[in-house]
Every structure is written in structure tokens, then in C-alpha cells.
N, C-alpha and C positions, 0 to 999 in steps of 0.2 A: 504494500500500500504506500502511496506517495505521501510524503510529509507535506506540511503546509508550505514550506519554502519551495519544494520541488513542484507542487501544484501551481504555485504562483509563477514559477519559471516556465512550466508547461504552458500556462495561459499566455504568458508574454511571448514565448516562442511561436505559439499558434497565431497570435495576433500579428506577428511579424511575417506570417505566411508559411511557416514550417509545416509541411504535410504530415511528417512523422509525429510532431507534437500534437497535431489535430487528432490523429489516431489514439495517441496516449490519453489525450483529454477526454475523448469519448469513451474509452475503456474505463478510465477512472470515473467518469460521470456515471456510467452504468452501475458500477459497483457502489458508488456513493448514493446514487438515487435509490438503489435497493435498500440501503441502510436507512436513508431518510424516510422512505416509504414505510418501512416497518415501524419506525418511530412515530410517524404521523398516524398510522393505523392504530398503534398502541395507545397514543394520546386520545384519539377519537373513541376507542373502545373504553378507555377509563372514564372519559367524560360522558359518553352516551350509552355505554353498556355494550357487551359483546354481541348481543342479539339484535342490535338495531338494523333496520332495513338497509341503510347505506353500506355498512360493513359487510352485511350478508350478501349484498349484490356482487355478482361475479365481476362486474366492471371495475369494482373497487378492490379486487384482489391485489396483493402486493405486486405481482408480475404485471398485471394489466396497468396498474398505476405507474409502474416504472416505464413501461413501454410508451404509454401516453405522454408522460412527462418527458421522456427522452425525445419523442417526436416534437413536442412543443419546444424543447430546448434547442434541438437541431435546426428548427426554423426561426428561432428567436435571434434577436440582435444581441450577441454576447460582447459587444465592444465595450460596454460599461463594466464588465466583470474583470476586475483587476487582481482579485485575491481569492483565496479559499473561502473566506468568510462571505464575500459577495456571491460566490458560486453557491454556497450552501443556502444563503438567504433566498436567492433566486429559485433554487430547486424546491425549497420548502414552500415558497409562495406559489409556484406552479402546481405543486401537488395539492396544496390546500385548496387552490382554486378548482382543481379537477374534482376533489371530493365535494366541495360546495356546489359546483355545477351539477354533479350527480344527485346530491341531496335536493337541490331545487327541482330537478327533473322528477324525482320521486314525489315531491310535494305537489308539483303541477299535475302529475298523474292522479294523485289522490283527490286534488280539487276537481279535476275533470270527472272522476268517478262520482264524487259528491254532487257535482252539478248535474250529471246524468241521473243520479238517484233523485235529486231535487226535481228535475224535469219530469221524471217518471211519476213522482208524487203529484206534481202539478197536473199531469195528464189524468191521473186517477181521480183527483178532486174534480177536474173538469168533467170527466165521465160521470162522476157521482151527481153533479149538478144537472147534467143532461138527463140522467136517469130519474132524478127527482122531478124535473119538469115533465118528463114523459109519464111518470106515474100519476102526477096531478091530472094531466090530460086524460090518461086512461081511466082514472077514478071517476072523473066527471062523466065520461061516456059509458063506462061499464062498471057500475058500483059493486055488483055481486062478485064478478071475476076479480076485481081489484081487492076486495076483502079477502077472497080465497088466497090470492097471491101474497098479500101482506101477512096473513096468518101462517102461511106455509114458510115463507122465507125470512120474515122478520121475527116471528114468534117461534118458529120451529115446530109447529104442530103437525101431526100426521093427518093424512087425508080424512080418515074416519072422524077424528076430533073436529076437523074443520066442517065436515058435513053435519055433525051434530050441532055445532055452534050456528051455522048458517041455515039449518033446518032444510037440507036438501040431500039428495042421494050421493053416495061415494062416486058413482060413475060421472055424475054431473060435475063434481069437484075436480075429477081428473080431466074432464073436457075443458073446464074453466081454466085450469092451470096450464094445459097445453096451449090454449088460445092466448092466454096472458103472456106466456113466454114468447110465442111466435110474434105477437103484436109488438112487444117491447124490443125483441131482437131486430125486427124490421125498422123500428124507429131509431134504435141505437146505431144501426148500420148506416144511416143517412148522414 
């Protein structure tokens, strides 16, 4: 492993255009990024727990984190990096940003799911209001059938109990319920 002085020398040689120094810098960078990635993951695990979604995500595995950071560093402007300290700070900043971006992505997905659930609930409420209006219209036109429907589905009574309450035959209640369901389904489909 390179010492602080030799890393600074490698950085200076690389900035001077030495291709061998560039290879040494990237080899060193990969090893150091691995070490920093492990430290960042350990810090995040300590802060947020081992079982949090961000650390459990395969995108945030140490190897994936290193590779993503390595790619970002290889495309970054390293002209300001003059020492090992600046190199470490930049690497830690890049890795932290990768972890934060992934956490934000998880949050956005959760919000989207919640928004979808909210939209689904809104649609259910809207359907409930439509059903309520349809039932009011149905009740005004067909009071006996409406009563049979309400007793069956709102009160949970059996057909025989409904026929006793409405003082009509079981077969008429069955016909009333079939008619009621058909009428409402036709109105709800519109």
C-alpha cells in the first residue's frame, strides 16, 4: 500500500502526464475506494441499522459502490486533488452521494407507491359515491328490490330472513337480488 507521500507523488506525476503513474493511481484508488466503501457502509449500518433498505439493496453492495465511485472518479476532474487527504475526501463525498442518491430513489419509489395507493383509495371512494347515487336512484324506482339488496349486502341477512322481513317468497327475493345486481352493474359500468 502506498504511503501518503508516495500517493501525493503519484498524483503529481499523473498530473504531469505520466501514464504509469495514472495506472498506479487507479490501482491505488480501487483499493482505497474499497476500504472507504466498507467504512461508509459500516457508518450507515451503525446509524440506520443493518437491515435498512438502502444497505440491503444490491446496488449499495461494497463492490457495486466501488465500481460506481471508480467510474465517477475516472470521469471527474481530478486536477484539484493534490494530496491523499483531498483524494480521500473526494472519494468519501462521491460514495456518500451515491448512497444518498440510492436512498432518494428508494424514497421516491415509496412515495410513488403511496401515491398509487392514494389514487386507488380515491378511485374506491369515487366508486362508492357513484354506487350510493345509483342506489338512491334504484331505491326510488324499485323500493322492494332495493330493500332486499340492502338487507342482503348491508345487513348480511340470508334470503329466507329477508323474505320473512319483506313478507314475500324466497324465490321472489332471489329474483329481486339478481335484478338488483344486474341493474347496479349496468349503471356502474357506464
